[in-house]
Steps between C-alpha positions, in 0.01 A plus 500: 500500500218657691231743401729794576787441256640844443794623293552792736592252774795381290608822327312420181616139472297179478557249783540143371532192722827307484605151603780644714409493873759771573335735252130406462418777251677654206419852386482553124394791283142511376523358148484715193198455280719304257611251767145470632381426146770237451399331826130479407471593132421159355255397775258792518324728253643845435204655684553282808876557485446877521242458780733270699791741466288788630366282785852418612613862484207603719541204739870556543439865583286410798142440383324209667345207313157644576590844361637349180200267467257789540685704237537222242176309552692182578454293813742536788604137442576567131720797591684278749548233232638752250746626762606146594559411134702820451720430804559135396593600144729779618672273753550232233645761263757612759587140591572429131708814452710420809590159358635652176 
């Protein structure tokens, strides 16, 4: 995902990569706060969980890494890492739910 990930491009849905060459991305709804918490809750502090959720909402609505970094006081690289972790966890969640 590039620096211009934007929910508006996909009608409010999050693009996730797939292993299917015929359909390289899958569009899923932005997770509720409850799902987001279940994906990350035991690995980050409550304060960082809230910050990461807000970062992803802003990123997915079109803000660049630089804009988010300037607003939060984090580095551009840290914002990118938070986004990458979010996308990996969300993709893994949907892979697990498909198998059930």
